[in-house]
C-alpha positions in Angstrom: 0.0 0.0 0.0 1.5 3.4 -1.0 2.6 5.7 1.8 0.2 8.5 2.7 1.2 12.0 1.9 1.8 13.9 5.0 3.0 17.2 3.6 3.0 19.4 0.5 5.7 21.5 -1.0 4.8 25.1 -1.9 6.4 28.4 -2.3 7.0 30.7 0.7 7.2 33.8 -1.5 6.0 37.0 0.1 5.6 40.4 -1.5 8.6 41.8 0.4 10.8 39.2 -1.2 9.4 39.8 -4.7 9.9 43.6 -4.3 13.5 43.6 -3.1 14.8 46.4 -5.3 18.4 46.1 -4.0 18.5 42.5 -5.1 17.1 43.5 -8.5 19.5 46.3 -9.0 22.4 44.1 -8.0 21.5 41.4 -10.5 20.4 43.6 -13.4 22.3 46.8 -13.2 25.4 46.7 -11.1 27.3 44.1 -13.0 27.2 46.1 -16.3 27.8 49.3 -14.2 31.1 47.8 -12.9 32.5 48.5 -16.4 31.4 52.1 -16.0 33.2 52.4 -12.6 36.4 51.0 -14.1 36.2 53.4 -17.1 35.4 56.4 -14.8 38.3 55.6 -12.6 40.7 55.1 -15.5 39.8 58.6 -16.7 40.8 60.2 -13.4 43.3 58.0 -11.7 46.3 58.6 -14.0 46.4 62.3 -12.9 46.3 61.2 -9.3 48.5 58.2 -9.3 51.7 60.1 -8.8 50.1 61.9 -5.8 49.5 58.7 -4.0 46.0 59.9 -2.9 43.5 58.4 -0.5 42.0 55.0 -0.8 38.2 54.8 -0.9 35.3 52.4 -1.6 31.9 53.1 -3.1 28.7 51.1 -3.5 27.2 52.7 -6.6 24.1 50.5 -6.4 23.3 51.9 -2.9 24.3 55.4 -3.8 22.0 55.6 -6.8 19.1 53.7 -5.2 19.0 56.0 -2.2 18.7 59.2 -4.2 15.5 61.1 -3.9 14.9 60.8 -7.7 15.4 57.0 -7.7 13.1 56.6 -4.8 10.5 58.7 -6.5 10.8 56.8 -9.8 10.5 53.4 -8.0 7.5 54.5 -6.0 5.7 56.0 -9.1 6.3 52.7 -10.9 4.5 50.7 -8.2 1.5 52.9 -8.5 0.9 52.4 -12.2 -2.3 50.5 -13.1 -0.6 47.4 -14.8 1.8 46.8 -11.9 -0.9 47.3 -9.3 -3.1 44.8 -11.0 -0.3 42.2 -11.1 0.6 42.9 -7.5 -3.1 42.4 -6.4 -3.1 39.1 -8.4 0.0 38.0 -6.5 -1.5 38.8 -3.1 -4.7 37.0 -4.1 -2.9 33.9 -5.2 -0.7 34.0 -2.1 -3.9 34.0 0.1 -5.5 31.2 -1.9 -2.3 29.1 -1.7 -2.1 29.6 2.1 -5.7 28.5 2.5 -5.2 25.3 0.4 -2.2 24.4 2.5 -4.0 25.1 5.7 -7.0 23.0 4.6 -4.7 20.2 3.6 -2.9 20.2 7.0 -6.2 20.3 8.8 -8.0 17.5 6.8 -5.2 15.2 5.7 -5.9 12.7 8.5 -9.4 12.0 7.1 -8.4 12.1 3.4 -8.3 9.0 1.2 -5.2 8.5 -1.0 -7.0 9.9 -4.0 -8.2 13.0 -2.1 -4.6 13.7 -0.9 -3.2 13.4 -4.4 -5.9 15.7 -5.7 -5.2 18.2 -2.9 -1.5 18.1 -3.6 -2.1 18.7 -7.3 -4.3 21.8 -6.4 -1.5 23.2 -4.3 1.1 22.5 -7.0 -1.1 24.3 -9.6 -1.7 27.3 -7.4 2.0 27.4 -6.5 2.9 27.5 -10.2 0.5 30.4 -10.8 2.0 32.3 -7.9 5.6 31.8 -9.1 4.6 32.8 -12.6 3.1 36.1 -11.4 6.1 36.7 -9.1 8.5 36.2 -12.0 6.4 38.6 -14.1 6.5 41.3 -11.4 10.2 40.9 -10.9 10.8 41.3 -14.6 8.8 44.5 -14.6 10.8 45.7 -11.7 14.1 44.8 -13.3 13.2 46.7 -16.4 12.2 49.8 -14.4 15.3 49.5 -12.3 17.4 49.4 -15.4 15.7 52.6 -16.7 16.2 54.4 -13.4 19.9 53.4 -13.3 20.5 54.4 -16.9 18.8 57.8 -16.2 21.1 58.5 -13.3 24.4 57.0 -14.6 25.7 60.1 -16.4 25.1 62.3 -13.4 26.7 59.6 -11.2 29.8 59.6 -13.5 30.2 63.4 -13.1 29.7 63.3 -9.3 32.2 60.5 -9.0 34.8 62.3 -10.9 34.2 65.4 -8.8 34.6 63.5 -5.5 37.7 61.7 -6.7 39.3 65.0 -7.5 38.2 67.0 -4.5 38.9 64.2 -2.1 42.2 63.5 -3.8 41.4 59.8 -4.1 44.2 57.8 -5.7 42.5 54.4 -5.5 38.7 53.8 -5.7 37.3 50.3 -5.3 33.8 48.8 -5.7 32.7 48.2 -2.1 31.0 44.8 -2.9 34.4 43.4 -4.0 36.3 44.4 -0.9 36.6 42.0 2.0 36.7 44.7 4.6 36.6 48.4 4.7 35.8 50.7 7.7 32.9 53.2 7.1 35.4 56.0 6.9 36.7 54.7 3.6 33.2 54.8 1.9 32.1 57.7 -0.3 28.7 56.1 -1.0 26.8 58.6 1.0 28.7 61.5 -0.5 27.7 60.3 -4.0 24.1 60.2 -2.9 24.2 63.6 -1.3 25.8 65.2 -4.3 23.3 63.6 -6.7 20.4 64.9 -4.5 21.9 68.4 -4.7 22.0 68.6 -8.4 19.3 70.8 -10.0 16.4 69.0 -11.5 16.3 68.8 -15.2 13.4 70.6 -16.8 
């Protein structure tokens, strides 16, 4: 006689995980932007190399993400009709999946083998629907994050050059690639502050 099913596998995805913009920016934007950081540094560092300037680190992902303009763009995107509709669908599917799992856990002792197989199939189907919508939402967020990053990249380049010059930085490293650096070495907040101080484009 086949063993009875005592549990079901299902996604634990929550909206907070789907909407993690830092993860999205790191996966979609920062890797290509590393090339920009190297290029920007090469343009400035030759003039400072002989001076043996300061060493600094920067997290460009965080610097750009935390700007007022980036926050505004990301918030506006989540309010658009298409995204809101998909988000509501995600939340509805999440609730339906939770209920199916709770019902299964409550009633499994009285279920026949066929009933348990059918219940597990329902959970699996609903789980697939949830993951499909989650992937769709993440794709939309990735596309928006890419647009925001590309919009601010030219300004970030200018700000970075200015800080390298004024701070007399001789070596600038991407913070994510450094094993350890005290906060005093980071210019991330300075990049964000200077981006925020730039006049808005009309």
